[in-house]
N, CA, C and O atoms as a Tinker XYZ file with bonds, in Angstrom:
   212  protein
     1  N      0.736000   -1.072000    0.195000    73     2
     2  CA    -0.085000    0.180000   -0.236000    64     1     3
     3  C      0.916000    1.156000   -0.115000    63     2     4     5
     4  O      0.812000    2.026000   -0.980000    81     3
     5  N      2.034000    1.335000    0.818000    73     3     6
     6  CA     2.837000    2.406000    0.765000    64     5     7
     7  C      3.379000    2.633000   -0.517000    63     6     8     9
     8  O      3.388000    3.748000   -1.038000    81     7
     9  N      3.844000    1.588000   -1.057000    73     7    10
    10  CA     4.478000    1.803000   -2.428000    64     9    11
    11  C      3.609000    2.390000   -3.551000    63    10    12    13
    12  O      3.966000    3.248000   -4.358000    81    11
    13  N      2.309000    1.740000   -3.466000    73    11    14
    14  CA     1.351000    2.602000   -4.447000    64    13    15
    15  C      1.299000    4.330000   -4.342000    63    14    16    17
    16  O      1.276000    5.227000   -5.185000    81    15
    17  N      1.294000    4.284000   -2.702000    73    15    18
    18  CA     1.433000    5.862000   -2.293000    64    17    19
    19  C      2.298000    6.612000   -2.830000    63    18    20    21
    20  O      2.016000    7.611000   -3.492000    81    19
    21  N      3.603000    6.140000   -2.562000    73    19    22
    22  CA     4.909000    6.438000   -2.945000    64    21    23
    23  C      4.675000    6.944000   -4.642000    63    22    24    25
    24  O      4.694000    8.082000   -5.112000    81    23
    25  N      4.428000    5.453000   -5.398000    73    23    26
    26  CA     4.536000    5.425000   -6.649000    64    25    27
    27  C      3.249000    6.359000   -7.498000    63    26    28    29
    28  O      3.327000    6.403000   -8.725000    81    27
    29  N      2.339000    6.930000   -6.947000    73    27    30
    30  CA     1.029000    7.710000   -7.212000    64    29    31
    31  C      1.914000    9.311000   -7.026000    63    30    32    33
    32  O      1.777000   10.179000   -7.889000    81    31
    33  N      2.631000    9.488000   -6.038000    73    31    34
    34  CA     3.219000   10.628000   -5.661000    64    33    35
    35  C      4.338000   11.014000   -7.082000    63    34    36    37
    36  O      4.345000   12.105000   -7.651000    81    35
    37  N      5.177000    9.897000   -7.426000    73    35    38
    38  CA     5.845000   10.230000   -7.861000    64    37    39
    39  C      5.181000   10.657000   -9.335000    63    38    40    41
    40  O      5.646000   11.536000  -10.060000    81    39
    41  N      4.056000    9.893000   -9.611000    73    39    42
    42  CA     3.844000    9.962000  -10.751000    64    41    43
    43  C      2.980000   11.544000  -10.811000    63    42    44    45
    44  O      2.895000   12.033000  -11.937000    81    43
    45  N      2.595000   12.027000  -10.100000    73    43    46
    46  CA     1.813000   13.368000   -9.821000    64    45    47
    47  C      3.083000   14.455000   -9.982000    63    46    48    49
    48  O      2.949000   15.257000  -10.906000    81    47
    49  N      4.057000   14.537000   -9.336000    73    47    50
    50  CA     5.338000   15.038000   -9.517000    64    49    51
    51  C      5.818000   14.919000  -11.012000    63    50    52    53
    52  O      6.052000   16.010000  -11.531000    81    51
    53  N      5.996000   13.906000  -11.743000    73    51    54
    54  CA     6.217000   13.555000  -13.461000    64    53    55
    55  C      5.306000   14.238000  -14.272000    63    54    56    57
    56  O      5.750000   14.556000  -15.375000    81    55
    57  N      3.684000   14.675000  -13.920000    73    55    58
    58  CA     2.908000   15.503000  -14.276000    64    57    59
    59  C      3.185000   16.676000  -14.136000    63    58    60    61
    60  O      2.989000   17.404000  -15.109000    81    59
    61  N      3.732000   17.269000  -12.888000    73    59    62
    62  CA     3.707000   18.347000  -12.906000    64    61    63
    63  C      2.229000   19.238000  -12.120000    63    62    64    65
    64  O      1.834000   20.399000  -12.225000    81    63
    65  N      1.761000   18.139000  -11.400000    73    63    66
    66  CA     0.282000   18.159000  -10.805000    64    65    67
    67  C      0.894000   18.724000   -9.002000    63    66    68    69
    68  O      1.854000   18.475000   -8.273000    81    67
    69  N     -0.016000   19.354000   -8.966000    73    67    70
    70  CA    -0.076000   20.036000   -7.387000    64    69    71
    71  C      0.179000   19.261000   -6.221000    63    70    72    73
    72  O     -0.739000   18.441000   -6.217000    81    71
    73  N      0.854000   19.064000   -5.293000    73    71    74
    74  CA     0.537000   18.292000   -4.454000    64    73    75
    75  C      0.500000   18.843000   -2.875000    63    74    76    77
    76  O      1.453000   19.489000   -2.439000    81    75
    77  N     -0.733000   18.526000   -2.004000    73    75    78
    78  CA    -0.618000   19.347000   -0.875000    64    77    79
    79  C     -0.042000   19.058000    0.217000    63    78    80    81
    80  O      0.001000   17.896000    0.623000    81    79
    81  N      0.463000   20.017000    0.831000    73    79    82
    82  CA     1.244000   19.271000    2.411000    64    81    83
    83  C      0.667000   18.495000    2.781000    63    82    84    85
    84  O      1.489000   17.578000    2.790000    81    83
    85  N     -0.565000   17.951000    3.277000    73    83    86
    86  CA    -1.016000   16.992000    3.521000    64    85    87
    87  C     -0.392000   15.444000    3.259000    63    86    88    89
    88  O      0.040000   14.455000    3.853000    81    87
    89  N     -0.688000   16.019000    1.842000    73    87    90
    90  CA    -0.054000   14.455000    1.193000    64    89    91
    91  C      1.348000   14.440000    1.054000    63    90    92    93
    92  O      1.655000   13.253000    0.942000    81    91
    93  N      2.461000   15.216000    0.996000    73    91    94
    94  CA     3.582000   15.633000    1.240000    64    93    95
    95  C      3.982000   15.156000    2.567000    63    94    96    97
    96  O      5.111000   14.667000    2.567000    81    95
    97  N      3.464000   15.157000    3.542000    73    95    98
    98  CA     3.682000   15.046000    4.765000    64    97    99
    99  C      3.346000   13.169000    5.203000    63    98   100   101
   100  O      4.096000   12.445000    5.857000    81    99
   101  N      2.338000   12.888000    4.742000    73    99   102
   102  CA     1.607000   11.616000    4.479000    64   101   103
   103  C      2.925000   10.586000    3.913000    63   102   104   105
   104  O      3.293000    9.588000    4.533000    81   103
   105  N      3.419000   10.972000    2.855000    73   103   106
   106  CA     4.219000   10.448000    2.095000    64   105   107
   107  C      5.722000   10.260000    2.744000    63   106   108   109
   108  O      6.447000    9.266000    2.688000    81   107
   109  N      5.943000   11.449000    3.338000    73   107   110
   110  CA     6.934000   11.490000    4.086000    64   109   111
   111  C      7.025000   10.360000    5.344000    63   110   112   113
   112  O      8.060000    9.716000    5.511000    81   111
   113  N      6.119000   10.225000    6.007000    73   111   114
   114  CA     5.896000    9.383000    7.086000    64   113   115
   115  C      6.292000    8.213000    6.566000    63   114   116   117
   116  O      7.232000    7.594000    7.066000    81   115
   117  N      5.544000    7.719000    5.376000    73   115   118
   118  CA     5.572000    6.158000    4.781000    64   117   119
   119  C      7.043000    6.563000    4.028000    63   118   120   121
   120  O      7.326000    5.518000    3.444000    81   119
   121  N      7.803000    7.249000    3.826000    73   119   122
   122  CA     9.045000    6.881000    3.084000    64   121   123
   123  C      9.786000    6.520000    4.602000    63   122   124   125
   124  O     10.481000    5.504000    4.576000    81   123
   125  N      9.714000    7.200000    5.835000    73   123   126
   126  CA    10.595000    7.034000    6.738000    64   125   127
   127  C      9.734000    5.911000    7.211000    63   126   128   129
   128  O     10.558000    5.334000    7.921000    81   127
   129  N      8.629000    5.198000    7.306000    73   127   130
   130  CA     8.785000    4.162000    7.757000    64   129   131
   131  C      9.235000    2.808000    7.166000    63   130   132   133
   132  O      9.465000    1.751000    7.753000    81   131
   133  N      9.299000    3.109000    5.865000    73   131   134
   134  CA    10.011000    2.194000    4.970000    64   133   135
   135  C     11.670000    2.044000    5.138000    63   134   136   137
   136  O     12.332000    1.006000    5.147000    81   135
   137  N     12.086000    3.328000    5.258000    73   135   138
   138  CA    13.490000    3.687000    5.796000    64   137   139
   139  C     13.740000    2.723000    7.170000    63   138   140   141
   140  O     14.589000    1.845000    7.013000    81   139
   141  N     13.165000    2.785000    8.346000    73   139   142
   142  CA    12.935000    2.101000    9.434000    64   141   143
   143  C     12.802000    0.441000    9.398000    63   142   144   145
   144  O     13.332000   -0.384000   10.143000    81   143
   145  N     12.165000    0.301000    8.595000    73   143   146
   146  CA    11.934000   -1.305000    8.116000    64   145   147
   147  C     13.385000   -2.104000    7.520000    63   146   148   149
   148  O     14.132000   -3.049000    7.774000    81   147
   149  N     13.182000   -1.003000    6.562000    73   147   150
   150  CA    14.715000   -1.562000    5.711000    64   149   151
   151  C     15.441000   -1.754000    6.640000    63   150   152   153
   152  O     15.671000   -2.930000    6.922000    81   151
   153  N     16.160000   -0.517000    7.575000    73   151   154
   154  CA    17.404000   -0.854000    8.494000    64   153   155
   155  C     17.005000   -2.258000    9.182000    63   154   156   157
   156  O     17.725000   -3.256000    9.221000    81   155
   157  N     15.632000   -2.119000    9.748000    73   155   158
   158  CA    15.704000   -3.510000   10.968000    64   157   159
   159  C     16.070000   -4.663000   10.010000    63   158   160   161
   160  O     17.058000   -5.346000   10.283000    81   159
   161  N     15.430000   -4.895000    9.040000    73   159   162
   162  CA    15.619000   -5.935000    8.047000    64   161   163
   163  C     17.226000   -6.242000    7.873000    63   162   164   165
   164  O     17.746000   -7.262000    8.326000    81   163
   165  N     17.880000   -5.311000    7.220000    73   163   166
   166  CA    19.289000   -4.994000    7.130000    64   165   167
   167  C     20.119000   -5.305000    8.255000    63   166   168   169
   168  O     21.141000   -5.921000    7.956000    81   167
   169  N     19.955000   -5.044000    9.468000    73   167   170
   170  CA    20.124000   -4.908000   10.790000    64   169   171
   171  C     19.950000   -6.721000   11.087000    63   170   172   173
   172  O     20.987000   -7.169000   11.575000    81   171
   173  N     19.210000   -7.439000   10.947000    73   171   174
   174  CA    18.693000   -8.827000   11.170000    64   173   175
   175  C     19.226000   -9.696000   10.280000    63   174   176   177
   176  O     19.463000  -10.843000   10.659000    81   175
   177  N     19.508000   -9.298000    8.938000    73   175   178
   178  CA    20.302000  -10.061000    7.806000    64   177   179
   179  C     21.811000  -10.266000    8.776000    63   178   180   181
   180  O     22.290000  -11.389000    8.934000    81   179
   181  N     22.377000   -9.158000    9.309000    73   179   182
   182  CA    23.485000   -8.958000    9.206000    64   181   183
   183  C     24.155000   -9.574000   10.605000    63   182   184   185
   184  O     25.378000   -9.714000   10.589000    81   183
   185  N     23.466000   -9.933000   11.753000    73   183   186
   186  CA    23.360000  -10.398000   12.925000    64   185   187
   187  C     23.054000  -11.921000   12.506000    63   186   188   189
   188  O     23.733000  -12.747000   13.116000    81   187
   189  N     22.021000  -12.490000   11.441000    73   187   190
   190  CA    22.142000  -13.735000   11.461000    64   189   191
   191  C     23.530000  -14.296000   10.653000    63   190   192   193
   192  O     24.014000  -15.411000   10.848000    81   191
   193  N     24.022000  -13.364000    9.779000    73   191   194
   194  CA    25.259000  -13.803000    9.036000    64   193   195
   195  C     26.235000  -13.896000   10.199000    63   194   196   197
   196  O     26.760000  -15.009000   10.237000    81   195
   197  N     26.679000  -12.992000   11.252000    73   195   198
   198  CA    27.683000  -13.173000   12.014000    64   197   199
   199  C     27.335000  -14.287000   12.591000    63   198   200   201
   200  O     28.295000  -15.047000   12.715000    81   199
   201  N     26.005000  -14.835000   13.137000    73   199   202
   202  CA    26.125000  -15.951000   14.078000    64   201   203
   203  C     26.543000  -17.449000   13.496000    63   202   204   205
   204  O     26.538000  -18.484000   14.161000    81   203
   205  N     26.919000  -17.314000   12.042000    73   203   206
   206  CA    26.834000  -18.459000   11.462000    64   205   207
   207  C     28.554000  -18.287000   11.454000    63   206   208   209
   208  O     29.181000  -19.326000   11.251000    81   207
   209  N     29.158000  -17.311000   11.617000    73   207   210
   210  CA    30.646000  -17.446000   11.296000    64   209   211
   211  C     31.398000  -17.546000   12.758000    63   210   212
   212  O     32.622000  -17.663000   12.815000    81   211
């Protein structure tokens, strides 16, 4: 769902459509959450890798 929202924002920017402040804030929240989840995934992968060595 977040990917669809961010994709929609990208399409709006490409089409040079106006984007409300509320939409920008929501998309920034999605982006921040995805970054945090990505970091947790990366940390977990590194932790598992170090357990096997």
